[in-house]
C-alpha positions as CSV (number, residue, x, y, z in Angstrom):
1,M,193.4,-50.6,-103.4
2,N,193.6,-48.2,-106.0
3,I,192.2,-49.6,-109.3
4,K,194.7,-47.5,-111.1
5,S,197.8,-48.8,-110.0
6,Q,198.7,-52.1,-111.5
7,T,197.5,-52.5,-115.2
8,S,199.0,-51.3,-118.5
9,L,196.0,-52.1,-120.7
10,G,194.2,-48.9,-121.8
11,P,193.9,-45.5,-120.5
12,R,193.2,-45.4,-116.7
13,H,189.9,-45.1,-115.4
14,E,188.3,-44.3,-112.1
15,S,185.5,-47.3,-111.9
16,I,186.0,-50.9,-112.1
17,L,183.2,-51.4,-114.7
18,G,184.8,-48.4,-116.8
19,R,188.2,-50.0,-116.6
20,L,186.8,-53.5,-117.7
21,Q,184.8,-51.7,-120.5
22,D,188.1,-50.0,-121.7
23,D,190.1,-52.8,-121.9
24,I,188.0,-55.7,-123.1
25,D,189.0,-55.4,-126.8
26,A,192.4,-55.8,-125.7
27,L,191.9,-58.7,-123.5
28,P,192.5,-62.5,-124.5
29,N,189.3,-64.2,-125.1
30,A,189.0,-66.0,-121.8
31,L,189.3,-62.9,-119.8
32,A,187.1,-61.0,-122.1
33,R,184.4,-63.6,-121.4
34,I,184.6,-62.9,-117.8
35,A,184.8,-59.1,-118.2
36,K,181.7,-59.4,-120.6
37,Y,179.8,-61.4,-117.9
38,I,180.6,-59.0,-115.2
39,L,179.6,-55.9,-117.3
40,E,176.4,-57.5,-118.0
41,N,175.7,-58.7,-114.6
42,P,177.8,-56.6,-111.9
43,E,174.9,-57.1,-109.2
44,K,174.7,-60.9,-109.9
45,V,178.8,-61.2,-109.6
46,L,178.6,-59.6,-106.0
47,H,176.9,-63.2,-105.0
48,H,179.0,-65.4,-106.9
49,S,181.8,-67.4,-105.9
50,V,185.1,-67.8,-108.0
51,A,183.6,-71.2,-109.1
52,E,180.3,-69.9,-109.9
53,L,181.6,-66.7,-111.8
54,G,183.8,-69.5,-113.9
55,E,181.0,-71.4,-114.7
56,F,178.7,-68.7,-115.8
57,S,181.4,-66.9,-117.8
58,G,182.7,-70.2,-119.4
59,S,186.1,-69.4,-118.0
60,G,188.4,-71.0,-115.5
61,E,189.2,-69.8,-112.0
62,A,192.8,-69.2,-112.8
63,S,191.6,-66.9,-115.6
64,I,189.3,-64.9,-113.1
65,V,192.1,-64.3,-110.8
66,R,194.4,-63.2,-113.7
67,L,191.7,-60.7,-114.5
68,C,191.3,-59.0,-111.0
69,R,195.2,-59.0,-110.8
70,Q,195.3,-57.1,-114.2
71,I,193.1,-54.2,-113.2
72,G,194.7,-53.8,-110.1
73,F,193.4,-56.2,-107.4
74,S,195.2,-59.0,-105.3
75,G,192.5,-61.4,-106.0
76,Y,188.6,-62.0,-106.3
77,R,187.5,-61.5,-102.9
78,E,189.4,-57.8,-103.1
79,F,187.9,-57.1,-106.4
80,K,184.2,-58.2,-105.1
81,L,184.6,-55.8,-102.1
82,A,185.6,-52.9,-104.5
83,L,182.9,-53.7,-107.1
84,S,180.4,-53.7,-104.0
85,A,181.4,-50.5,-102.9
86,E,181.1,-49.1,-106.5
87,I,177.7,-50.3,-107.3
88,G,176.4,-49.6,-103.9
89,R,178.3,-46.4,-102.6
90,P,175.8,-43.8,-101.5
91,G,176.4,-40.7,-103.4
92,V,178.1,-41.9,-106.3
93,P,177.3,-39.6,-109.5
94,S,174.5,-41.2,-111.7
95,S,175.8,-42.0,-115.4
96,F,173.5,-39.2,-116.6
97,P,173.3,-35.6,-115.3
98,E,170.3,-34.8,-113.3
99,N,169.2,-32.1,-115.4
100,P,166.3,-33.8,-117.6
101,D,167.2,-32.0,-120.6
102,A,170.9,-33.1,-120.3
103,V,169.8,-36.6,-119.8
104,L,167.9,-36.8,-123.1
105,Q,170.7,-35.0,-124.7
106,T,173.2,-37.8,-123.4
107,L,171.1,-40.5,-124.6
108,R,170.9,-38.9,-128.1
109,D,174.5,-38.6,-128.1
110,I,175.1,-42.4,-127.1
111,M,172.7,-43.3,-129.9
112,V,174.2,-40.9,-132.6
113,D,177.8,-42.6,-131.5
114,N,176.2,-45.9,-132.3
115,L,175.4,-45.0,-135.7
116,T,178.5,-43.3,-136.4
117,V,180.4,-46.5,-135.3
118,A,178.2,-48.7,-137.6
119,H,178.4,-46.1,-140.5
120,T,182.2,-46.1,-140.2
121,N,182.3,-49.8,-140.4
122,A,180.1,-50.6,-143.1
123,D,181.9,-52.2,-145.8
124,R,180.0,-52.1,-149.1
125,E,181.9,-55.1,-150.6
126,T,181.0,-57.3,-147.3
127,L,177.2,-55.9,-147.6
128,E,176.9,-56.8,-151.2
129,A,178.8,-60.2,-150.8
130,V,176.2,-61.0,-147.8
131,A,173.3,-59.9,-149.8
132,A,174.1,-62.1,-152.7
133,A,174.4,-65.0,-150.6
134,L,170.9,-64.1,-149.0
135,A,169.3,-63.5,-152.4
136,A,170.4,-66.9,-153.7
137,S,169.6,-69.0,-150.4
138,R,166.9,-71.5,-150.1
139,R,167.0,-71.0,-146.3
140,I,168.2,-68.5,-143.9
141,D,168.7,-69.5,-139.9
142,L,169.4,-66.7,-137.6
143,Y,170.2,-67.0,-133.9
144,G,171.1,-64.7,-131.0
145,S,170.7,-64.8,-127.3
146,G,169.2,-62.3,-125.1
147,M,168.9,-58.8,-126.8
148,S,170.8,-60.2,-129.8
149,G,168.0,-62.5,-130.2
150,V,165.5,-59.8,-130.6
151,T,167.6,-58.2,-133.3
152,A,167.9,-61.5,-135.1
153,E,164.0,-61.5,-135.0
154,L,164.0,-58.0,-136.6
155,L,166.3,-59.2,-139.2
156,A,164.2,-62.4,-140.1
157,Y,161.1,-60.2,-140.3
158,R,162.7,-57.8,-142.8
159,L,164.1,-61.0,-144.8
160,M,160.3,-62.7,-144.9
161,R,158.9,-59.4,-146.1
162,V,161.2,-59.7,-149.4
163,G,159.9,-63.1,-149.8
164,L,163.1,-65.1,-148.4
165,T,162.7,-68.1,-146.0
166,A,164.2,-66.9,-142.7
167,V,163.6,-68.2,-139.3
168,A,165.1,-66.6,-136.1
169,F,165.8,-68.7,-132.9
170,R,166.5,-67.4,-129.4
171,N,166.7,-71.0,-127.7
172,A,170.3,-72.6,-128.2
173,N,169.2,-75.9,-128.2
174,M,166.7,-75.8,-130.8
175,A,168.8,-73.7,-133.0
176,H,171.7,-76.2,-132.9
177,E,169.1,-79.2,-133.6
178,V,167.6,-77.4,-136.6
179,A,170.8,-76.3,-137.8
180,N,171.7,-79.8,-138.8
181,G,169.4,-79.5,-141.8
182,L,171.6,-76.4,-143.0
183,G,173.9,-76.9,-146.0
184,P,175.1,-75.5,-149.3
185,G,172.7,-72.8,-150.5
186,C,171.9,-72.0,-146.9
187,V,172.7,-69.0,-145.0
188,A,173.3,-68.8,-141.3
189,V,173.4,-65.4,-139.4
190,A,174.5,-65.1,-135.8
191,F,174.2,-62.0,-133.6
192,S,176.4,-61.1,-130.8
193,I,177.2,-57.9,-129.1
194,S,180.6,-59.2,-127.7
195,G,181.4,-61.8,-130.3
196,L,182.2,-64.0,-127.1
197,S,178.7,-66.0,-126.7
198,V,179.7,-69.5,-126.5
199,D,176.4,-71.0,-127.7
200,T,176.3,-68.4,-130.7
201,V,179.9,-69.2,-131.8
202,Q,178.8,-72.9,-131.9
203,F,175.9,-72.4,-133.7
204,L,178.0,-70.6,-136.4
205,K,180.8,-73.2,-136.5
206,G,178.2,-75.8,-136.8
207,A,176.6,-74.1,-139.8
208,R,179.8,-73.4,-141.4
209,S,181.1,-77.0,-140.8
210,S,177.6,-78.1,-142.9
211,G,178.6,-75.7,-145.8
212,A,176.1,-72.9,-145.4
213,V,177.5,-69.4,-145.8
214,T,178.1,-67.9,-142.1
215,V,177.4,-64.2,-141.3
216,A,178.2,-62.6,-138.0
217,I,177.0,-59.2,-137.1
218,T,178.8,-58.2,-133.8
219,N,180.1,-55.0,-132.0
220,R,183.5,-56.8,-131.9
221,A,184.4,-58.4,-135.3
222,R,187.9,-59.5,-134.2
223,S,186.4,-62.2,-131.8
224,P,185.6,-65.8,-131.9
225,I,182.3,-65.3,-133.6
226,G,184.1,-63.2,-136.1
227,E,186.6,-66.1,-136.7
228,A,183.8,-68.6,-137.2
229,A,182.1,-66.5,-139.8
230,D,182.4,-66.2,-143.5
231,F,181.4,-62.4,-143.4
232,A,181.4,-60.2,-140.5
233,L,179.7,-56.9,-140.1
234,Q,180.5,-54.7,-137.4
235,A,177.8,-52.7,-135.8
236,S,178.1,-50.4,-132.8
237,G,181.4,-50.3,-130.5
238,L,181.6,-51.8,-127.0
239,H,181.6,-48.6,-125.0
240,D,177.9,-48.5,-124.8
241,R,177.6,-51.7,-122.4
242,P,173.9,-53.1,-122.3
243,I,173.7,-53.2,-118.5
244,G,170.1,-53.2,-117.4
245,G,168.8,-54.4,-120.8
246,T,169.2,-50.9,-122.4
247,L,168.3,-50.9,-126.1
248,T,170.9,-48.4,-127.3
249,P,173.4,-50.9,-128.7
250,M,170.4,-52.3,-130.9
251,V,170.9,-48.9,-133.0
252,G,174.1,-50.0,-134.7
253,K,172.6,-53.3,-135.7
254,I,169.3,-51.6,-136.9
255,F,171.5,-49.7,-139.3
256,V,173.4,-52.7,-140.3
257,I,170.1,-54.6,-141.1
258,E,168.8,-51.7,-143.1
259,S,172.2,-51.3,-144.9
260,L,172.1,-54.9,-145.7
261,M,168.4,-54.9,-146.9
262,L,169.4,-51.8,-149.4
263,A,172.2,-54.1,-150.6
264,L,169.8,-57.2,-150.7
265,A,167.0,-55.2,-152.7
266,T,169.9,-54.5,-155.5
267,A,171.0,-58.3,-155.5
268,M,167.2,-59.7,-155.9
269,D,166.5,-57.2,-158.7
270,E,169.8,-58.6,-160.6
271,T,168.7,-62.2,-160.2
272,S,165.0,-61.7,-160.8
273,P,163.3,-62.8,-164.3
274,K,163.5,-59.8,-166.6
């Protein structure tokens, strides 16, 4: 079936993964969670039943069928057949040109685009407000899963280097257990590329209910994680999907981290004894 035939979401795109990437920001959260899982695990999806995909993506089977129909397929089986052909089809052009120089240029362009999006979305007032909360905090908890967990550890390192008490978690159970000690005077920072990671959203909601200031650093500020945060800092856009563990989405988050550290230096200087 022609994938371009049935949905009104976004511009037309030849590939399934390309369509999902284009449309994810406009999808309802339940469908966006499914799209996120498919984009990050396309090979695994080929071996999942509809029930298994629902379990792994945190969505219902009806939502999976709805997503398949929304992008032009009659159901999940037809979607998987087309996805299998797209991933395994011999002769399909690579995402990058064959010329080695062009490959590096393309990579550079992707990373520059990520930095540009992060810079465009940088809000000085929000950065200063978050920096003030961090400077006055007695404790800072940070959480992220997968690649976002690596980025959380980078920010924790930067915060500790300036003398603040910060600890990063990549294990959801431990993060939730330790978060019970959060309260007024504490800050909780959550990282999520999609803004849809269930454990990350729950971590931030729990911290907020305990009285901590909550901060989301994400590529999708208008999302559940953004709604659970007192402050949201947007990094790169979602066009650069992290298939295969690529680190390029981290570039925008590193820009946010360093922008925050610049604001924090001013905040700590203003609160230090003269």
